[in-house]
BALOBA-1460 file (C-alpha; in Angstrom, 3 decimals):
// residues 205
<rec num="1" residu="v" x="10.869" y="34.606" z="-54.982"/>
<rec num="2" residu="f" x="8.576" y="37.381" z="-53.848"/>
<rec num="3" residu="l" x="5.962" y="36.386" z="-51.264"/>
<rec num="4" residu="r" x="2.895" y="38.460" z="-50.682"/>
<rec num="5" residu="p" x="2.519" y="39.869" z="-47.124"/>
<rec num="6" residu="f" x="-0.371" y="37.529" z="-46.295"/>
<rec num="7" residu="t" x="1.656" y="34.480" z="-47.298"/>
<rec num="8" residu="v" x="4.598" y="35.606" z="-45.171"/>
<rec num="9" residu="w" x="2.310" y="36.250" z="-42.173"/>
<rec num="10" residu="l" x="0.664" y="32.847" z="-42.554"/>
<rec num="11" residu="s" x="4.026" y="31.087" z="-42.756"/>
<rec num="12" residu="v" x="5.246" y="32.815" z="-39.597"/>
<rec num="13" residu="a" x="2.002" y="32.001" z="-37.791"/>
<rec num="14" residu="i" x="2.279" y="28.316" z="-38.668"/>
<rec num="15" residu="v" x="5.911" y="28.103" z="-37.545"/>
<rec num="16" residu="t" x="5.107" y="29.993" z="-34.325"/>
<rec num="17" residu="t" x="2.236" y="27.636" z="-33.567"/>
<rec num="18" residu="f" x="4.466" y="24.591" z="-33.840"/>
<rec num="19" residu="l" x="7.242" y="26.123" z="-31.768"/>
<rec num="20" residu="t" x="5.226" y="27.370" z="-28.799"/>
<rec num="21" residu="p" x="5.936" y="25.576" z="-25.498"/>
<rec num="22" residu="s" x="2.337" y="24.384" z="-25.333"/>
<rec num="23" residu="a" x="2.972" y="22.307" z="-28.426"/>
<rec num="24" residu="f" x="5.501" y="20.252" z="-26.477"/>
<rec num="25" residu="a" x="3.932" y="20.410" z="-23.016"/>
<rec num="26" residu="q" x="2.163" y="17.421" z="-21.564"/>
<rec num="27" residu="d" x="-0.082" y="17.301" z="-18.562"/>
<rec num="28" residu="p" x="1.793" y="15.917" z="-15.549"/>
<rec num="29" residu="p" x="0.666" y="12.486" z="-14.389"/>
<rec num="30" residu="p" x="-1.961" y="12.536" z="-11.637"/>
<rec num="31" residu="n" x="-0.849" y="12.087" z="-8.070"/>
<rec num="32" residu="p" x="-0.961" y="8.468" z="-6.859"/>
<rec num="33" residu="r" x="-3.707" y="7.317" z="-4.520"/>
<rec num="34" residu="v" x="-3.847" y="4.469" z="-2.040"/>
<rec num="35" residu="l" x="-6.568" y="2.510" z="-0.275"/>
<rec num="36" residu="v" x="-6.011" y="1.935" z="3.434"/>
<rec num="37" residu="e" x="-8.008" y="-1.026" z="4.754"/>
<rec num="38" residu="t" x="-8.239" y="-1.245" z="8.538"/>
<rec num="39" residu="s" x="-10.096" y="-3.262" z="11.141"/>
<rec num="40" residu="e" x="-12.279" y="-0.169" z="11.700"/>
<rec num="41" residu="g" x="-13.082" y="0.568" z="8.053"/>
<rec num="42" residu="d" x="-11.388" y="1.863" z="4.928"/>
<rec num="43" residu="f" x="-10.226" y="5.237" z="3.663"/>
<rec num="44" residu="e" x="-8.363" y="6.610" z="0.655"/>
<rec num="45" residu="m" x="-5.424" y="8.985" z="0.433"/>
<rec num="46" residu="e" x="-3.913" y="11.140" z="-2.306"/>
<rec num="47" residu="l" x="-0.115" y="11.378" z="-2.168"/>
<rec num="48" residu="f" x="1.510" y="14.685" z="-3.143"/>
<rec num="49" residu="r" x="4.134" y="13.380" z="-5.534"/>
<rec num="50" residu="d" x="4.095" y="16.740" z="-7.330"/>
<rec num="51" residu="r" x="5.213" y="18.542" z="-4.147"/>
<rec num="52" residu="v" x="7.326" y="16.073" z="-2.127"/>
<rec num="53" residu="p" x="8.373" y="13.340" z="-4.567"/>
<rec num="54" residu="a" x="11.097" y="11.715" z="-2.460"/>
<rec num="55" residu="t" x="8.763" y="11.314" z="0.521"/>
<rec num="56" residu="v" x="6.027" y="9.800" z="-1.631"/>
<rec num="57" residu="v" x="8.419" y="7.404" z="-3.376"/>
<rec num="58" residu="n" x="9.647" y="6.197" z="0.028"/>
<rec num="59" residu="f" x="6.073" y="5.587" z="1.220"/>
<rec num="60" residu="l" x="5.105" y="3.789" z="-1.993"/>
<rec num="61" residu="i" x="8.070" y="1.433" z="-1.706"/>
<rec num="62" residu="y" x="6.757" y="0.333" z="1.688"/>
<rec num="63" residu="v" x="3.291" y="-0.032" z="0.132"/>
<rec num="64" residu="r" x="4.678" y="-2.084" z="-2.758"/>
<rec num="65" residu="d" x="6.557" y="-4.364" z="-0.379"/>
<rec num="66" residu="g" x="3.469" y="-4.936" z="1.775"/>
<rec num="67" residu="y" x="5.292" y="-3.579" z="4.800"/>
<rec num="68" residu="y" x="2.244" y="-1.901" z="6.333"/>
<rec num="69" residu="n" x="0.047" y="-5.000" z="6.172"/>
<rec num="70" residu="g" x="-0.659" y="-6.120" z="9.726"/>
<rec num="71" residu="t" x="0.792" y="-3.057" z="11.442"/>
<rec num="72" residu="v" x="-1.353" y="-0.997" z="13.794"/>
<rec num="73" residu="f" x="-2.265" y="2.562" z="14.636"/>
<rec num="74" residu="h" x="-0.322" y="2.556" z="17.877"/>
<rec num="75" residu="r" x="-0.830" y="6.176" z="18.893"/>
<rec num="76" residu="v" x="-4.124" y="8.045" z="19.155"/>
<rec num="77" residu="l" x="-4.388" y="11.597" z="20.445"/>
<rec num="78" residu="r" x="-8.111" y="12.140" z="20.762"/>
<rec num="79" residu="n" x="-9.534" y="14.399" z="18.046"/>
<rec num="80" residu="m" x="-5.974" y="15.449" z="17.164"/>
<rec num="81" residu="l" x="-4.146" y="12.719" z="15.222"/>
<rec num="82" residu="i" x="-3.625" y="9.008" z="14.710"/>
<rec num="83" residu="q" x="-0.196" y="7.492" z="14.065"/>
<rec num="84" residu="g" x="0.767" y="4.090" z="12.715"/>
<rec num="85" residu="g" x="2.874" y="1.970" z="10.432"/>
<rec num="86" residu="g" x="5.640" y="0.907" z="12.796"/>
<rec num="87" residu="f" x="4.346" y="-1.728" z="15.224"/>
<rec num="88" residu="v" x="2.608" y="-5.102" z="15.107"/>
<rec num="89" residu="v" x="0.757" y="-7.090" z="17.757"/>
<rec num="90" residu="g" x="3.259" y="-9.628" z="19.056"/>
<rec num="91" residu="d" x="3.266" y="-12.333" z="21.703"/>
<rec num="92" residu="d" x="0.885" y="-11.869" z="24.642"/>
<rec num="93" residu="d" x="-0.771" y="-9.037" z="22.694"/>
<rec num="94" residu="l" x="2.247" y="-6.812" z="23.279"/>
<rec num="95" residu="l" x="3.178" y="-4.333" z="20.577"/>
<rec num="96" residu="a" x="6.506" y="-4.998" z="18.915"/>
<rec num="97" residu="p" x="8.359" y="-2.797" z="16.409"/>
<rec num="98" residu="k" x="8.331" y="-4.129" z="12.863"/>
<rec num="99" residu="n" x="11.973" y="-4.036" z="11.816"/>
<rec num="100" residu="e" x="11.876" y="-6.504" z="8.923"/>
<rec num="101" residu="g" x="11.917" y="-4.582" z="5.657"/>
<rec num="102" residu="l" x="12.764" y="-1.293" z="7.338"/>
<rec num="103" residu="r" x="14.588" y="1.158" z="5.080"/>
<rec num="104" residu="g" x="16.933" y="3.995" z="5.957"/>
<rec num="105" residu="p" x="15.769" y="7.459" z="7.045"/>
<rec num="106" residu="i" x="14.799" y="10.084" z="4.491"/>
<rec num="107" residu="i" x="15.379" y="13.806" z="4.112"/>
<rec num="108" residu="n" x="12.686" y="15.979" z="5.652"/>
<rec num="109" residu="q" x="10.767" y="17.673" z="2.820"/>
<rec num="110" residu="a" x="8.562" y="19.844" z="5.039"/>
<rec num="111" residu="n" x="7.837" y="23.199" z="3.425"/>
<rec num="112" residu="r" x="5.623" y="26.259" z="3.797"/>
<rec num="113" residu="l" x="3.261" y="25.226" z="0.998"/>
<rec num="114" residu="l" x="1.983" y="22.093" z="2.739"/>
<rec num="115" residu="q" x="0.232" y="22.853" z="6.013"/>
<rec num="116" residu="h" x="-0.964" y="20.508" z="8.755"/>
<rec num="117" residu="t" x="-4.679" y="21.005" z="8.197"/>
<rec num="118" residu="a" x="-7.361" y="18.457" z="9.039"/>
<rec num="119" residu="g" x="-7.111" y="15.358" z="6.871"/>
<rec num="120" residu="t" x="-3.488" y="15.779" z="5.852"/>
<rec num="121" residu="v" x="-1.005" y="12.917" z="6.143"/>
<rec num="122" residu="a" x="2.565" y="13.464" z="7.355"/>
<rec num="123" residu="m" x="5.715" y="11.539" z="8.202"/>
<rec num="124" residu="a" x="6.407" y="10.808" z="11.857"/>
<rec num="125" residu="r" x="9.989" y="11.162" z="13.068"/>
<rec num="126" residu="g" x="12.229" y="11.489" z="16.100"/>
<rec num="127" residu="s" x="14.092" y="14.555" z="17.311"/>
<rec num="128" residu="d" x="16.372" y="14.449" z="14.264"/>
<rec num="129" residu="p" x="14.496" y="16.255" z="11.444"/>
<rec num="130" residu="d" x="15.803" y="13.719" z="8.920"/>
<rec num="131" residu="s" x="14.920" y="10.575" z="10.878"/>
<rec num="132" residu="a" x="11.558" y="9.675" z="9.272"/>
<rec num="133" residu="r" x="11.372" y="6.169" z="7.841"/>
<rec num="134" residu="q" x="7.980" y="4.483" z="7.546"/>
<rec num="135" residu="q" x="5.663" y="5.730" z="10.291"/>
<rec num="136" residu="f" x="3.029" y="8.278" z="9.361"/>
<rec num="137" residu="f" x="0.240" y="10.184" z="11.056"/>
<rec num="138" residu="i" x="-3.054" y="11.696" z="9.980"/>
<rec num="139" residu="n" x="-4.220" y="15.047" z="11.317"/>
<rec num="140" residu="i" x="-7.801" y="14.879" z="12.558"/>
<rec num="141" residu="d" x="-7.753" y="18.597" z="13.308"/>
<rec num="142" residu="s" x="-5.431" y="21.386" z="12.207"/>
<rec num="143" residu="n" x="-2.095" y="21.023" z="13.998"/>
<rec num="144" residu="l" x="-0.322" y="24.167" z="12.884"/>
<rec num="145" residu="d" x="2.478" y="23.745" z="15.434"/>
<rec num="146" residu="f" x="3.785" y="20.957" z="13.179"/>
<rec num="147" residu="n" x="4.194" y="23.296" z="10.196"/>
<rec num="148" residu="f" x="7.515" y="24.266" z="8.656"/>
<rec num="149" residu="k" x="8.706" y="27.549" z="10.165"/>
<rec num="150" residu="t" x="12.464" y="27.747" z="9.589"/>
<rec num="151" residu="p" x="15.109" y="25.397" z="8.147"/>
<rec num="152" residu="l" x="16.631" y="25.090" z="11.618"/>
<rec num="153" residu="p" x="16.216" y="21.716" z="13.370"/>
<rec num="154" residu="d" x="13.692" y="23.054" z="15.885"/>
<rec num="155" residu="g" x="11.589" y="24.793" z="13.249"/>
<rec num="156" residu="i" x="11.524" y="22.511" z="10.227"/>
<rec num="157" residu="g" x="8.369" y="20.682" z="11.295"/>
<rec num="158" residu="y" x="6.961" y="17.436" z="9.917"/>
<rec num="159" residu="a" x="6.660" y="16.667" z="6.209"/>
<rec num="160" residu="v" x="3.098" y="16.581" z="4.889"/>
<rec num="161" residu="f" x="2.908" y="14.241" z="1.905"/>
<rec num="162" residu="g" x="-0.767" y="13.520" z="1.328"/>
<rec num="163" residu="r" x="-4.386" y="13.933" z="2.354"/>
<rec num="164" residu="v" x="-7.388" y="11.748" z="3.050"/>
<rec num="165" residu="t" x="-9.813" y="12.022" z="0.134"/>
<rec num="166" residu="e" x="-12.485" y="9.529" z="1.216"/>
<rec num="167" residu="g" x="-13.377" y="7.915" z="4.520"/>
<rec num="168" residu="m" x="-12.339" y="10.682" z="6.892"/>
<rec num="169" residu="n" x="-15.164" y="9.493" z="9.150"/>
<rec num="170" residu="v" x="-13.186" y="6.269" z="9.685"/>
<rec num="171" residu="v" x="-10.113" y="8.275" z="10.695"/>
<rec num="172" residu="r" x="-12.204" y="10.290" z="13.164"/>
<rec num="173" residu="d" x="-13.680" y="7.112" z="14.639"/>
<rec num="174" residu="i" x="-10.178" y="5.740" z="15.218"/>
<rec num="175" residu="g" x="-9.258" y="9.076" z="16.776"/>
<rec num="176" residu="r" x="-11.956" y="8.611" z="19.420"/>
<rec num="177" residu="k" x="-10.707" y="5.226" z="20.642"/>
<rec num="178" residu="r" x="-10.011" y="4.776" z="24.339"/>
<rec num="179" residu="t" x="-6.285" y="4.631" z="24.990"/>
<rec num="180" residu="g" x="-3.821" y="3.714" z="27.696"/>
<rec num="181" residu="n" x="-0.199" y="2.836" z="28.333"/>
<rec num="182" residu="h" x="1.265" y="-0.214" z="26.646"/>
<rec num="183" residu="g" x="4.757" y="-0.936" z="27.899"/>
<rec num="184" residu="p" x="6.900" y="2.087" z="27.040"/>
<rec num="185" residu="l" x="4.247" y="3.428" z="24.656"/>
<rec num="186" residu="t" x="1.520" y="5.878" z="25.644"/>
<rec num="187" residu="d" x="-1.812" y="6.784" z="24.020"/>
<rec num="188" residu="v" x="-2.196" y="3.260" z="22.614"/>
<rec num="189" residu="p" x="-5.739" y="2.135" z="21.671"/>
<rec num="190" residu="r" x="-6.983" y="-0.417" z="24.200"/>
<rec num="191" residu="e" x="-8.277" y="-2.505" z="21.309"/>
<rec num="192" residu="p" x="-5.759" y="-2.797" z="18.444"/>
<rec num="193" residu="v" x="-6.629" y="-0.906" z="15.270"/>
<rec num="194" residu="i" x="-4.999" y="-2.997" z="12.569"/>
<rec num="195" residu="i" x="-3.899" y="-1.753" z="9.159"/>
<rec num="196" residu="e" x="-4.902" y="-4.799" z="7.146"/>
<rec num="197" residu="s" x="-3.386" y="-3.494" z="3.922"/>
<rec num="198" residu="i" x="-2.390" y="-0.399" z="1.978"/>
<rec num="199" residu="t" x="-2.625" y="-0.760" z="-1.794"/>
<rec num="200" residu="r" x="-2.360" y="1.576" z="-4.753"/>
<rec num="201" residu="i" x="-5.500" y="2.626" z="-6.579"/>
<rec num="202" residu="e" x="-5.408" y="2.943" z="-10.344"/>
<rec num="203" residu="v" x="-5.789" y="6.607" z="-11.266"/>
<rec num="204" residu="p" x="-6.892" y="7.423" z="-14.843"/>
<rec num="205" residu="n" x="-4.743" y="9.935" z="-16.725"/>
């Protein structure tokens, strides 16, 4: 059967339209968000699941299990950062590590794309780059010394996995708390700053 040039062109155009990648592509789901309710006020965070998925999944498991509820921000470096998620107020108002529900350490996903700018959220860890579990900190100011520099242990930095989207004023207020020594811990707020709960926020697609 002989097809006129216009008919052939139209047929090719239709087939091409249906076979382009955009015809199959779907927008990725939005990054999850959480509400952090504290004794000093509330703030919200976006979690970078699109950049560091394993780190975000680990954090969300702790959120799902209610692990953070009742823990405290146990470390405050004035106008620099606040750190929490690992201790509770125990007997005689002494801070005690929260070991119940603690999961294993995770791989450090620090990378050059995610920088420690003001408002970012990162995993706390020990000297081993892959020792982060549940504790996290929030940068009140830019802390570029924490950035990924090299894949070597002394240059890998700390994994950023989110940012504060609302309520940064609450974070700053916590970061101005008076601190002191508390047993083996230093830079502990004199009045406990309690994380009452961390819960997921529904994000529309």
